[in-house]
N, C-alpha and C positions, 0 to 999 in steps of 0.2 A: 506492502498501502502506500501511494506516494506519501509524506514528511511536508504539517500544515505549517506547522513552524520551525520554522530553518533557523537557527544564533550560528553565525563562523563569525570566527576569529572574534569575538570580542573583545576589546579590551580600552582601561580606566586606571588614571591616576591621575591622585591629589599631588604635588607635587613629587616628591620622591618614591612614596607609595606607590604601589598595584597594586587597587585594590577585587579591578577583573583583569585576569591572565590569560587569554585568548581562546577564552569558554568556545566550545564553539556546541551546537547539540541538537539536537531533535527530535521532532513530537508527529507522530502520527497521529490522525485521525481514534478515537473514542482511547488514543493512553492518557492511566497514571499513573503519571512521575512524580518520587516524590523528594522534595532536592530540603540533607543537611549539610548540616557541619556545628564547626564548635562557631562562639560567640564571634565575632569577626571576619569570619568566613569570607561573605565579600554574600549573600541572598539576596539580603535587599535589594543589596547596588545590584547584582546582576537585572531584578526584576526594575527598580528603577528606567534600568540602561532600555529592555525588551520593548519596555512599554510610554520610553519616552520622556517619562518625570528626570531623569538626566542622560544629556548627554553624552555617545561614548568618544573616545580617542582616536578608534578604529572600530573597524569590524562591519557585519552588514547583518542585520535582520529578515529575516524574509517572512513572511505569514501568505498562504494560496498561492506559493510561486511568489509572490510581490514583496518590491524588495519596500518597505517603511521604514528605513531607516534617517530617513532625509525627510519623515512626516511626527508632529511634534503629535505629543498624550491624546489629545481627541480626535487627530486623523487615524490615527490607531488602535481608538473605542468602533472609531467610523467604518475598520476594515474586517473585526468581529477582534484585538484582541485587549480580554478587557480581565482587572487584577477588581483581587480585595485589600484589604489593609491590619499591617497586624494590628493597630487597635481605631477600633470606629473610628466611622468621620460620617457621623450620622446626624441630624436637627432632631436638637430634644426638644422642640415643639413642634416638627414634623408630624403627622398621623406613619405606616408601612404606607396605608393606599399614597397617597405627598410624593411620597418616595420611591417609589415602584409610575403611582405614575408618571413623576417626572421622566424617570430613566423610558419607558414606552414612551411617551415626546420627545425626550429626544433622540430616541434610532428612527423611530418612523418621519422625520421631519418635522419634524411641526415644533418645534421648539416656541416660534413667539404664541404659541398657545398658552403659555409658560403660566401666566398675563392675566388671563382669564381663568372662567370659576373652569376647569376646568377636567375636574373633580363630576361634572356631569354630563362630559359627555363620553355614550356608553359602551361606548368597545374599550374606550380605552377601562374605561374601568370595571371592565368583565373580565379583561384582561387579566388585570393586576388583583381579581378578585379568587382567581384561580390561579393563579404565581402563588397567592400567597396562602390558600386552601394545601396544595400542591406541601406548603414550608411545613404543614399546624398551626400556623398567624393569623390565619383567614374571624376568628373572631375578634380580634387583637384589632381589625384594617381599621382603624379612625379611633386610635387611644396614641395618646402623642407618645414620641416616643422615648421619651422622661419617665412615661407609664408600668414599665413594660421589664421583665429580666433582661437581666445584662448575653448572657446565652439566647435568648432571642430578640435580640438586636444584633450578632452574631448571621439570628438566621435569617434578617431581615438584609443588611449586605450581603448574603448570595442574593437571595428574592433582585437583589437590585441589579446584579451581573447578569445575571441570565435572564430581567431582565428587555439586554441591552445584549439580548440575540446573541453572544460570542460562541467565531470558534474554536478561540481558546480564550479554557479561563485560567487562570493565575491566581489560585491564592497564599497570601499572610497567612502561616501560628492560623484555618481560622475559629478550630479554638481555646486560643488565648483569654485568658483567664475567667472562663467560662466556666463554671462550679463540678465539677468531677458528675452531680449530679445526671445536670442538662447536658454533656460530652455523647452520651445517646445522639439525644438529637444532628448534632452536629452530624456522627455517621451515619447516621438515617439520609441525611439531604444529601450527603455523599455521597451516599447511594442507591439517590433518586433522578442524580447527571444526569441530562442523553447518556444512550451511548457510546452516540457523535462523537460529542464534545473532550476535545485537550484538554486533557488538563496537570496544570505544572500547581502543589503544595509543596510547601514548604511548613515546614511543622519540627520541631522539638524532642513531640513523646513519641520515644519508638515505637507504645502500643499503639498507634493510629498507625504508625508508620504501614506496620508490618500486612496493618490490616486493608487497607487499602492501597496500595502501592501496586504493582504488578512489575512498576523498573523503579529503583533510587540511586540516583542523583550524585558523589557526596563532594563538596567545596569544602578545602582549607585554601586557610592564607590565600583563595582569587581566581585561583585553580584548579580541575574537575580531575579529582584519582580516583573514583571509582563513577563509573559508568554499567548497573549490568542488574541480575536480578536477588527477589530480598533473598534469594538462601544461600547467597555466593556471599552479601556485603559487610554480611558478622563475619568473615572466612579473612578475608583480607590484612595483607599486613597492616598494608599501611592508616585503612576507615579506622584500626584497630590503633595505631597510634596518634593517630588521629584528632577522635572521635569516638570510636564504638570499645571504648576497651574496656570500663566497671558493664556497659549495660553486656555486653557479647559475657562477659565470665558469668557475671545471672543466669542465662539464658546456658551460657553452659555445664551450670552445676543442677539451677532448677535439673 
């Protein structure tokens, strides 16, 4: 299957510090990839580079065969490259219906309607309600974000991302800060993502990584040191030294 997302020799330095060192990877439709590595490895910098929130020094990003390296973040979203953030960026006084409705308007080229009563637009609200229902947020769609639980806010971020109809979805620690009792909802949402959607997830919770990923990419000091199956990642000596030593030992002991 041909790649939907390709990164070739991406590089970024700040002064004398290289945070992304000739990183290359590709994803096909339906891929489920976990990007892991120690703190400071360059994971979020990599996502910022490929989504256009940070300008690369060199390298190329392609989406569905189109070079998007010269596009800004909004241009890449319009092409189908969508991300979530490690820390929620929701508006506390807005409702889930308003968040998802605005995303639908942006996607459909009707952003000028944002300043009207778009909540009365039946097609927009029907799509928003369906998406929020799918993620278990239907009963909360008209509540302010400040009134709903943090785990539900993380689900709302996924809903907003999906409203943009991504071809590639980049998730930056989707379960970060979510109580253990609510992580099952996040996992179910990830399991229910469209089968043909390519998903790259940054995550530190290795149990979640192994339940989600069919492929694991390990970044250390801005360089990919492993790209392979979850079954093999804990056996790799470089990965054990850089990141997974205690986890791999615990798994072996178990």
